[in-house]
N, C-alpha and C positions, 0 to 999 in steps of 0.2 A: 097456611100452606108453606111447605118447606121449599126454599128457593135455592138451597145449596146445589151446586152443580157437581154431579158424580164424575170423578176423574176416570177417564178410560185409561186401561193399561197400555203401556207402550207395546210395540210389537215384540220387543225383546222380553218384556214381562210376561206377555201372553204365551210366547214359546216357551219360556221357563216353567210356566204352569202346566204344560202339556204332559201327559202320561207318556213315559218312555217304555217301549217294549223292544224285544229283539224278534228275529225271525229265524226259522230253520227251514230247510228244503230237503225233500227226500224223493227218491225215485221207486216207484212200486214196479218191480220186475215180477213176471209171472210166467208160467208155461201155458200151453193151449188148454190145459184142464184147470186153470186158474189156481195152481199151486203157487204159493207166494214165497218170494226170496226174503230171508231175513239174515242178518249178521249178528254173531254173538260178540258183545263188547268185552274187552279185557279190563276196563276200569270199573265195570260193575257188572253183576250178573243179569244182563238184560239182552233180549233179542230185539232188533231194530231193522228198520228199512235202511238201505244205504243212504247216507245223507248227513247233514249237519248244519252248523250255524252259517247264516248269511253274513259274510264279512263286509266291512265298510266298503262302499263303492260298487258292491255287487248287487245284481238283482237275484231273485230267488232261483230262477233257472240257471244262471251262471253258477251259483253256489252248488245247485244239485249236480251239475256237470262236473265241477271241480271235485266235489266230495266223492262222487261215484268213482272217478279216476283215482283219487288218493286212496280210497278204502278197498277198491277191488282190482285196480288197474284196467278197468273197462272203460273204453272211451265211447261215449254215446254219440250216435250219428243221426238220431231221430230229433225232431224239433220239439219244443215245449208243448205238452198237452196237459192242462191242469186237470187233475183228477178231483182235487178238493182242498179244503183248508181245515185244520183243526186248531181251535183257539185253546191253548193249553194254560192252565193255571196251577202249576205245581206248588205244593206247600213250601214255604220258605224261599221261593224264587220269584222273580218277576214274571208276569205272563208273557207268553210269546205265541206267535202265529207259525204253525208248521204247514208249509206248502207241500202237497202231495202231488207228484207228477205221474202220468202214466209212462211206465217204462215199456220197452219192447218185450214181445214174447220171446222166451229163451227155453232151452232144454238143457239137461245135465250135460250132454254131449257138446253143445255148443257154448256154454258158459262155464269157464274155469276161472274163478277169481284168484287173483294174487292178493292175499289179504294184507292190509297195513298192520303195524303194531297194535293199532286200536282194536283189532278183532282177531279172534282165534278160531272161529269156526263159522260155517254158513250152512244153510239148508234151504231147500226148496220142497215145501210141504203143503199139504191142504190145511185149511183152517182147523179142521178137527185134529189133525196130526200135531199141530202147533200147541193146541190147548194145554197139554201137560207141561210144556216148557214155559208158557207165557202167562198162564193163569186165566180165569174167566173174563176179567175186564178187558185185557188186551185181545183175547179171543173174540169178544164182541166187536171190538174196533176192526179187527181183521175181517170179520164176516161182513161188516159194512163196506169196507174197501173192496172185498171180492164182489159183492153185489153190484157196486158202482162200475167195476170193470166188466161184469157180465152184461149189464144193462146199457152201458155207455153214458150213465148218469153222472152227476157231480154231487160232491159231499160238502156239507158244512157241519163240522162237529165241534163240540165243546168238551174238552177233557176226554176225547176219545170216543164219545157217545153222541147220540142224536141230540139236537137242541131241544129242550123242553119247550112245549107249546103252551 
């Protein structure tokens, strides 16, 4: 019988062994017909929800409010309403959790963003109208977001899609 006592790691060693991830937070703006608002990034050819990285000391909602203000000059007056979380594992990057918050309903007449240098265009379109601009994978994600908005449900996604069962 082995009588050797297994040494337990110190708290610092245990913390050092933990996986480190980052977080992002976005707000899903939509109109009454569930057209979705996306911004076009200047640093790469992608359309995305307003939002960005959660900075040190912020919670996801604080980050979403800050990012929406920075990217569109729109100041959110609604409280946090979590729509869902997407666990993203991009190739070559560390995984991150993207928190998606329900934004207020808007119209083209009521929402005129002042875009930051990070973005050069915006659109309020149906999922089907977004498809030629974002491709099939992002379209599938947008359809899941639209359905959660329609039903009042919540999402847990992995890499933009439903979690495999």
